[in-house]
N, C-alpha and C positions, 0 to 999 in steps of 0.2 A: 363449412360442413359439406360433405359429399352426399350426393343422392344415393338411395339404396341401389346396390348393383343389380343388374339384370341377372337372370339365371344364365350361367355360363355354358350350360349344355345346349349345343345346337340341335335343332330339330330339322332333319332332312325332309325336303319336300317330297310328297308322294303324288303330287299333281302331275298330270300329263301335259303335253304341249310345251308352252313357253317355260314352265318351271321344272320340267323333268330333269333329274340329275343325270349327269353324263358319267358313264362307267369308264373303267380303265381302257377297255378296247376302243371306245369312242374317242377318248382323249388322245390315245396314240394315233388314231386315224386323222387327227387334225392336220398333221403335216402332209399326209397324202391328199387331203382335200385342198390344202393350200397349193400343192404342186399342180393340181388340176384346175386351179383358179375357180373353185366352186365354193370356197369358204368365205366367211366374213361378209356375206351379203352381196358380193360382187358377181357380176355376170361374166361368163367366159369371154375373153378378148376375141374379136373378129379381125383376122388379118386383112389388110388392105394395101393398096399401092403406096399410100402416104405414111405407112406405119414406120416410125423410127425406132424399131426394136428388132431383136433377132427374129427371122434371119436377115432382115434388112439392115443396112449399115447406116447409122445415124450421121448427120453432118459433122458432129464433134469427133467422130471416129475417122474423119478423112482429112485432118489437118493437125499441125503441131500446136500444142498448148503452151501456156505461159511457163516460163522457166523458174528455177529455184530463186528464192528471195524476191520474186515478183511481189510478194506480200511478206515483208520481213517479220511481221507479227500476224499470224493467221487470223482469219475471220470466217464467219459462216458463209455458205453459198448465198448468192443474191436471191435465189428463190426462197430462202428462209428468212427474208427481211421482216416478215410479220411476226416472227418469234422474238418478242421484246417484252421488257417490263412496261407496265402501264399504270397510270394513276387515275383517280376519280377527281376531277378538278373541283367539284363542289363539296368534296368531303372535308376539306380544311380551308382555312382562310388564306394560306399562302403555300407555295411549293417548298419553302425553306423549312417549314415545320409540317411535314407531311409524310406520305408513304407511297412507295410503288410496289406493285404486285408481280410476283413471278408467274410466268405462263405455264402452270402445272400441266395444262392440257397438251402441251407440246414436248414435254420432257419424258425420257424413256428409262431413267434409272433413279437411283437414290441420291446421286451427286448432282447438285445444282451448278451449272457452269458459272464462273465468276461474273460474267457479264449479265446474267439473268437472276442473280441472287437478289432477293427483295431488299428494298431500302427503307429505312426509317430515320429521319433526321429531326432534330429539335431546333436547330439554328443553321440549317444548310450544311453543305459539305466543305470543310476547311481544306485549304491547300497547304500542306505541312512540309517543311524541309526536314528530312530525317536527320541531317547532320546537326540540326539545332534542337531536335526533339529530345526531351529527357523524361524519365520516370522517377518521381520522388516517392520514397517509402519512409514514412515517419509516424509520429504519434507514440503509442505505447510500445516502443521497440528499444532494444539496447544500442543499436548502431544505425541511426538514420542514414539512408543512402540516396544519392542522386545518380541515376544510371543513364548512360548514353545508349544509343542503339548498338554501338559496337560492344559495349559492356554486356548487354543482354544477349547478344549473339554468341558470347563465349560460354554461356551456361549450358548444361546438358540439354539436348534437344529431345522433344517428344512430339509424336504425330498421332492424332486421333480423328475419328469421323463422328461429328455430332450435328444435330439439327439446331436451328434457332427459329423460334416462332414468336411473333409479336402477340401479346395477350389479347389484342383487339381483333385478331384474326377470326372472322365469323361474327364480329360484334354487330354488324348491320342486320343480322338475322335473329337478334334476341326477341324482338316483338312480332316479327312476321318474316316470311321469306322475301328477301329483297335481292337485287343484283342477280339477274338471270345469267350467271357466269361463274364457272369454276375459278377462273383467275381472280375475279374480284371478291368472291365469297371465301376463298381459302388460300389465296396467293401470298399471304404474309408468313409463309414458312418456307425455309430452304435448308439444304444440308450440304456440308462441305468437309473436306479433309483439312484439318487445322494443324499447323506446325508452330511450335514455340517452346516455352519453358513452363514447367509446373509453377503455379503461384506459390505452392508450399516450399519450393526450392528457394525462391526469392525471400520468402518470409523467414526461412531458416538462416539465410545469409544475414538478415538484419537482427535476428534474435527477438522473438515475441515475448513481451513481459507477461507474467502470469495473470495480471488483472485484465488483459486485453480479451474482449469477447466479440467485438464487431470490427468491421472494416468499412471505411467509406471510400468508394472508388469513383474517380472523376475523370471526365474527358476534356480534351483541349479544344472542343468546338466552342462557338460563340455562346452557347447555353451553359457551358461548363456542366453538362449533364452528369448527375451524380446519383448514386444509390447506396444504401446501407446493406451490407451482407454479413450474415453470421460468420464468425471466424471458423467454425467447424466446417462450413461449406468451402471456404477459401482453402483450408488445409486438405480437403478431400479430393476434389477432381477438377478444380478451376485451372485454366490455362491462360498464360499471357502469350499471345501469338503474334507472329509477324508474317506468316505465310498462309495462303489459302489455296487448296488444290494445286500445290506444287510451285506456286509463284508468290511474289510479294503481294500482300493485301492490296486490294484496289482502294483508291481514296474513299469511295462511298462505303467501304466496309471497314474503315478505321485506320488506313495507312498512316503511319508506319507500325502502329501497335494497338492491339485491342485485347479486351478480356473476353474469354469464352467461359460461360457458367453452364455446364451441361445440364439439360433437362429443365432449366428455369426460364422464366419469361424473358423475352428478347431485350427489354430495356435495361436489364441488369448486366448484359453483355457489353459493357461500356466500350465505345469506339474511341479512337484517338487517345488512348489511355495515357494520362499524365501524372496522376497522383493516387496513392493508396495511403490512407491514414487509419491507424488502428486506435480503437477506443474501447470504453467499457459499456457503451450503450449505443443504440441506433441514433442516427442524426435527424430522422424525421424531416427529410428535405421536401421541397415542393413536389418532386416527382413521386413521393411515396405518401403524400397526404392529400393534396388537392387533386392529384393525378394517380393513376394506377392503383386505385382502391375500388371496391365493389359495393355499390349501394344496395342494401338489403331491404326487404319489404317493410321492416319496422323502422326504417329511417337511419339505422346504424350502417356503418361501412366496414367491410372486411379489409384489413391491411396486411401487407407482407405476404400476399398470396403468390409466391414465386413459382410453385411447381406447375408444370404443364401436365395435366391429366391426359390419359389415353384418348387418342383421337384417330379417326380414319376418314378417308373420302375416296369415292370412285372417280378416277380421272378419265375413264372411257367406259361407257358413253357419258357425255356431259353436254351442257348447252353449246359449247364451242365445237364439239365433236359428235354430231348426231349419227344415227344408224342409217345405212344405205340399203334399206329393204330387208325383208326377212332372210334369215340364214344363220350360219354358225359364226359366232363372235367370241372374243375373249374379253371378259370384263377385267379391267385393270384398275389398280388403285394404290394408295400409299397409306401407311399407318405409322404412328409414332407415339411415344410416351416418355415423360420425364422421369418415370419410375424404373427404368431399366429396359428390358427387352420385350418385344411383342411375343405373346404366346400363341394367339390364334386370331384370325379374322373370319367372320361369318358374313355371307352375302345373301340378301333377300331380293327376289324379283316381284314380290307381292306386298310391299310395304311393311314387312316385318312379321307377317303371319307365319311364314316358313323360312328357314335359314339353311344354307349349305356352307360347309367349311371351305374356304379358299386355300390355295397353295401359297405358302410364304417362300419368297425367293431369297436365296443366300446372296450376300451375307445378312444375317439377322444380328444386328449390333445393338449395344446398349445406348439408349438416348440418341438414336439415329433413325432416319427414315427407313422403313421396310416396305418392299414392294410385294403386292399380292395379286393373284390372278385367278380367274375361274371361267372355264368354258361355258357358253350359254347359247343354246339354239333358240333364237327369237322367231316366233311364229307370226309376227306382225300385229299382235294384239297389244293394247295399252299395258304398260307395266310400271311398277313403282320400285325402282332399283335403289338399294341402300346397303351400306356396310356397317359392321359393328365389331370393334376390336376388344380383345381381352389381353391385358398385359401380364407380365410374370408375377405380379403381386395378387392377381385375381380380380383386379378392378375392371369393370365392364363399362364400356362407353354408354352413356345414358341417352335417352330421348330428350327432345327439347321440353316436353311436358314435365319430365322428371326434374330437369334443371329449374324450370320456372316454379315448380312446387317448392323447391328449396330456397331459391334466390330471387324470386319475383321476375319482373320484366324490365327493370330499370338498369340492369347491368350493361356494361359495354365489353368487359373483359372476360376471358376464360369461358367462352362458349365452345365446349367440346362435344356438342350433341351430335347425334346421328344425322347425317345429311341424306335426304331423299331426293332422287331425280325422277321426275315423271317422264316416261317415254310414251309418246303418242303414236298412233297407228301409222303416221307418215314418217316416223323415225326421229322427229324433232324432240328435244329434251328440255325440260323446264325445272327450275328450282321450286320445290313445294315443301310445305310442312304438314305433318299429319297430326290430328288432334289426339 
């Protein structure tokens, strides 16, 4: 059951100081302020004899650099070595059945680089020979097939951009604010350009029997991770993909073949896809009975809660990226929904008392991350910064209090509540929850 939506009409703040809305002229003046080094809380640079910037000539401008194919496969600059996936060692019993988190605080667009896309494994990362890997499609079909990778590459190709989010993203915040980190509180979501073949195309090839209503999809990892999916979803927008962001899937993302189920929880996007079986009812496997269900206050559990409801988070400022003194900043964040496109994102600097509408950056795609920004002149006083998304269905991102009222505090999955960052007077940022 969904919580009652918030009123979707934003209320613009009429407060002065930190929460004063910025008009068009002031927004357009942002670039001029940047050019003068007066924006974003930074002080004007003072030239000195050791300054390695114009008009001085830096040491690296006085020598010949490395040549082509010095790095046959490109990698980030050495100074970006801290931009990596991270895990929480105490979160799970072993690294083989665990998760790593994407560094959302260091990313600048809606596409997650392949090397930073979050990981979720149930039996570690298998090392698969694509020449031996096959996909079996059987069950309630007219013509069962066993497809090689070469066979799959011959089918008509399709490319789409979609996010994938683990339903446990934000799960540690169900009872209270924990993990003072954007990466650890929200880093189980990533977005990529996926290339492969429509699942409906493969099912058309085998011929679906009229009594088929469900599909069981299974991976080739040691856990044989599997989930039941309604046939209607399989025929709608599911993809069987072999490429991510223009190159072959990485092993941790399912090489050589994975399923992408747009807008639905991450665990149904089966990696290392090896088998699709059609049947007339769901399989009720381990991963959809003892796991990936939501414990309700009355002791019952919600099952088959696949949809990712609308969610947003501010990525700057955040605990990893504090403010550097009073001045003009740009609040930045990401929003996403499994129900289609983002319609609007509102931002509050006073814990939800007043809201301002943020700018959505193109492209605004269905079931993909959407970037939003809002200029903010911070006066150095404490603030409670939060974002609230409304998707194209009219669904409004709820508060944690609204979620708990509907589902209690024993859940792990599907916490899509409003995230609030507390900005202190020294610019430091903390994860908090409001009553």
